N, C-alpha and C positions, 0 to 999 in steps of 0.2 A: 392479760387474767394468763394464759398459756405461759409469757413468757414469763411473768412474776412469779407464779411457781417455780418453775426451771430455775430460774437465780434462787427462790429459798433454798430448792435440793442441792442445789450446787454450792451454797454456801455453807450446810449439812456437810456433805463431805467434804468442806476443803478445797472444791475446785473453784468455789468464784472468782472472777477476776474484773477490776472494772472495767469501763467504759474507757475506751483511748482513744486518739487523734492520733495516735504516731503512726507516722506513714512507714511504706515501703523501704522507701528512701532513706527516711533518719533511722530505721531502725536497723539497718544493713550495714550503713557505716559506721552507727553506733556500736553495733556488735562486735565487728572487724578489731575497731579498738580494745575492746575489754576483750575481747580472744587471741587477744594477738599475744598476750603473754602464755600460752596455753598450745600453740604450735609452730613452728619453724617460721620464719622471715618467707622464705618461698612460698611456702601454700600458704600462709595468707597475702602475701601479693596474687598469690592465682585467685585465690576467693574474691582479693579485689576487685581483681582484672573481670571475672566471669559476671556480679553486680554489677559495675558501672557500664561492661560493654553488652550483656546479654539481658539483664533484668531488670534495672533500673530503669531506662527508655520506653519500658513495654507496661511494665504495672510497678510505677516507682512512688505516681503520687495515689494510687489506692493505701484506704486503711489497713494495717495489716489484720488490724478484725476480720475486714471486710475479705480475706482473699481466703477463696475457697476451693478445694481439690481441682471442681470442672477450669477455675482460673489459670491454676499450673498446666493443666494439662493440655490448653487453647494455648498458651505463653511456649509448650514443649513443639507444639503444632507449628507454629509461625517458627517456631528459631528453623524448627528443620526443613520447614517451605522458602523461607527467604530473611535468617538470620546472618547470615556469612558477610563478608565484604564484597562491596558493591550489591546488596540484594540475593547473591545467590544461595544456595541451600546449605547451613549449615550441619556438620557432623552428627550424628547419630551420638559417637563418640564427645561432641564437646558438649552437646546436649545431655549426656549423661554425667558431667563434671557441672555442668549449671546446676540439674536434679540433689548430686549431692552435697552441689555448698549449699541450697535451701534446706536439705534436709536438719545437717545441721543447726543452721540458722535458726530454723524454726524449731527445731528439738527445745535448744536454749531458748526463745521465747516461750515456752512451756514450764520448762524445769527451774530455769533460773530466772530469770527477768519475769516470769506469770503474767504474762501481757493475754495471752490466748489460752482457752483453756487444752486444745488438742491440736496437731499439725495438721493443715491439711494436705500437707507434701506426700504423708504418707497413703493417700487416698487416690494422688492422683498417677492419671494415668503418664507412665515413662514409656521413652522409645526402647524399644526393643537394639540391644548392643550384643552382635557381635565380635567374640575374640579374635583374632587376627594373630593367626602363628606368624612365630618368627622364622621369614624363610634364609636359608644358607645361602649367602651367592657365592662365598666361596670355597672351593677343596682344601683341604691342607697343604696341595701342590702350589696353589695358587694364593694360597697367606706367605710359604716360603718365597713365592718369588718378590709381593709384595714389602716384607721385609727384607729382604736382600738390596729392594730399590733403596727402601728408608733408611737401611742403615748407614747408608752415603748421608744423612743429614745430620746437621747437630742435636737433631728431637730425635731419631730413630731409637733411642732405648725407649722413651715414650711409648711407639707402636711395639714393640716389642713385649712391653711388661705390659701391658692392656690386653695382650692377644694371649698371651702364657697365663697370666693371672685370671682375667676375663673381668678385671674390675672395671667400676665408671669409671666416667671422663672426671669428675668431678671429685672423686677418692683420688686416681694418679694426680692430679695437680692440687692436692691439699697436703700431698705425704712431705713428709722431711729423713735430710737423712740420716738422724737415730732412729726410723721408722721400718728402717730396712736391714736387718742382718745380715750379710753377705757371706760370713763365715758360717752362723748358722742355716743359709738359706732359709730367711721365711722374710717376709714384708707383712706387717702391719697397720690392716688400713681402720684408723680411725676419726677421719674424718672428712667431709666434704667440702669443696667450690663453687661456689655458682655466681651469678651477675642480678641481682633485683635491681629493679630503675638505672641499667647500668652502672650501678657499682660493683665492683667487687669484692663479695662477704663473704666466710670461712663458717660454716658449720658442725655438725654430725653429718655422721653417715645416714645413708636413708633412713636405714632398722634402728638405726640411735644407738648401735654394739657395733664395738670396735670386733676385728676378726682378724686372726695368721693365716695369711696364706703361702704354702709351701715354694720353692721355687727349684727351679731345674739347674745345673751345672751351666749349660749353654747361658742362661738370660745370668746368672753370676755375674759370669765375666760381661756380657755386657755392661752391667751395672758396674763393674767396676773401670770400666776403661772410660762410661759416661763420667762419673766422677772425675775420674782423670783428668778429664777433657774441661771441666769445668774449673779444675783449681788451677789451670792452664787460661781459662777466660779471664777469670778476676783478676790473673796478676795481668794481661795485657788489658783490662778494662783502666787500671786502677784507680785515680780518685775517680773517676765516673761508673766506678759498680754502685751499684743500688739493692739493698736491701743485707741479710746477714750469712748468705750463704749456706742456709740450713734449707731452702727450698731444692727437691731433686728434678723438677725440672722450670725452668724457668728463660727468659728473655736472655740476649748477647751479654747485657749488660747488670744483670741480675733480677729482674725489674720479675712481677708475679707476672703468670699468663693466664691470660684471660682464655675461659674454654672454650667460645668462638674461632680463636687463635690455632687451636690444635685439629680442630672440626674442619677451618676451610683449607689447612695443610693437608692434609689428608686428603682430601681431594684433589688436591693439585699431585698428590705424592703417587695417587692409583689412579689419575690420566697420562702421568709421565709414566706408568712402567705397562701401560697398555692393555690393562683388567677392568672386567666390567665392573663399572660402579658400585661402590659401598662405603658405607655410611662407620662413624668408628663405634657406633653401637654396635653393628656388625661384626665385629670382633669378639666380643663379649658373648655373641651368639652362636657364633665358633665356637667356641673353648666350651660352651656348653654341651654345644651337639658332641662335640669331638667327644667328649668323656663320657658324654650317656651311651651314644652307641657304641664303646670302647667297652662297657659295660661297667665303669664304675659308677657307685649305686647311688640313690638321688639322694638320699641324707648328707651324702660325702659332699657330690655337687652344690647339693643347697649353701649349704657349710662354703662353701668357695667363691657360691657369688654374693654370700651373704643375705639370701633370703629368711626372713623370722624363720616361713616354716617351709619345708619340704613338701608343702601340698600349694605353694608359691610354683614350686620348679616342675612340680608333675603337671599343673594346669599348664602352667606356658611353653613348656615340651612336650606334653600330653601325644603330639605327631610323633615326635621323636622317638618313644615309649613305644610306641604302635609300631611303628617299624623294625624296634627291638625285639619286639615277641613276637613278629611275624614267624621267627624260625624254632618259636618253643616246643612245638611241639615234636618237632623232629626232634630235640636237641633229648627231652623226655624218652622217646623211642629209640632211641640211641641207646642212651643209658639203662634200658631194662635189656633191649636186645645184648649188650654186652655182660650184662650178670652172670 
């Protein structure tokens, strides 16, 4: 009787949903298909991997309407304890990604598909994730050593542009020569390159917006020389040349580069230069950190990095700003004393 009364009240509110035998597995797979038009291919590929690897093996056979907040809390706990490869613990960050994916999927089950009245994800106990502050591996002098060594390689300009613009790997690999105005000393990042299911794909930038970044004279000259070297490579390749010649960074025969190629090459270049190990993405962190410590306003750095909002920059580089703020009291005192 209580269940009937509850159903009548829900029906009057417009919240009533029919009983459904839809399982978590069938819903998540159907949701991926219908949701694919609203997100980037890389994002959907990530959702698919999270669902197939961490959710479906554990609760896939359950009815969607039978999932409770406790169900998901236990799922998160089990993943943290042994959800990784070979039964190893899964990182809290990965479990948080599972939580976010389920949050979107179950929210659509409520609002779009109307399969459930409310989302159990919102009341599940999620793991606490501590944001890791990016570490600056190199000092500017060490960056100079690396770039001097990298300049001997045909792709040395890639690492120069990465370090001097703070651009993401995929954005650099997407660049075409019309995107670079060498006379105006600026570059426009309007797209990104990634790999999904082994296939190289191109799409928009991470924030879905293009941005223009200024270039220093030294980088402009490096890019001019890189352009001249590419023309020589194309002439030398002759009939074996692949591509239309527009890509700024490519293989010697003109073929597009895969993201993993430039990352693995950097590891080799770093090792050969005798420096402490650093990832390609660390060049982006070094760029941002150097600008912030030099007193460049946060909103300017955010625009250069392609952050949608300066608050993202503030959050990621809070440790740098704390270091910068350490001497603020003395700055104020000196200004008053000189008055």
